[in-house]
N, C-alpha and C positions, 0 to 999 in steps of 0.2 A: 504494500500500500504506500502511495506517495503522500507525504504530508505537505500542507501549505502553511505559510507564515501567517501571523496574526493580521498583518496588513492585507495580504491576499484575501483572507477570510472576510475582513471588513468590506472589501470591494465587492465580493460576491453577495454579501448581505444587504448592500446598499440598494434601496428601491429604485434609485435613479441611475443604475449602472448602464453603461453603453458598451456595446460590442461592435467593433469594426471588422468587416470582412473584406476579403479580396476575392473576387470571382474571376476565374479564368475560363475561357471558352476556346474551343478549337476552331480556327478559321478554315476556309476551303482548302488550304494547303496542309492542314493538320498542325499548324503552328499554334501553340497556346498563347492567347493574348489576354491581358487584363481588360476586363469589360469597361473599367473606368477610363481607359485610354481611347475607347472607340467613339466617345461622345464628347462634346465640348463642355457639358455639365454632367454632374452625377445623376444618372438616370436610374440607379438601383434603388428600388423601394423596399424589397424584402428578400432575405435569403434564409433558407432552412435546409437542414440535412439530418439524416438519421442512419443508424446502422441497423442491419437486419441479419440475424444469424443464418438465415436461409439464403441470403444474397451473397454474391461474390465480392461486393464492395459496398460503398455508401450510396444512398439515394439522395439527390439534391434537387431543390426547386428554387428558382429565382423569379422575382417579379421586377420588371423594368417599366418605367414610364414611357409613354408613347408621345413623341413630339408632334404637335399639330401646327400646321402653318395657317 
């Protein structure tokens, strides 16, 4: 079991904690690109992921804003 420090524990208990994520996607050439670099502004609304013991890896879902002209 891995232990955490008191400071880390306080951050996790904080009701206003914030998590930053970086989402990378494969482009048409298979190159992994940070989704934040594809747009002029941050279009990422939500990101979630989960492990499943029956799956070969993790399942992820992202929501991005759609720019309207």
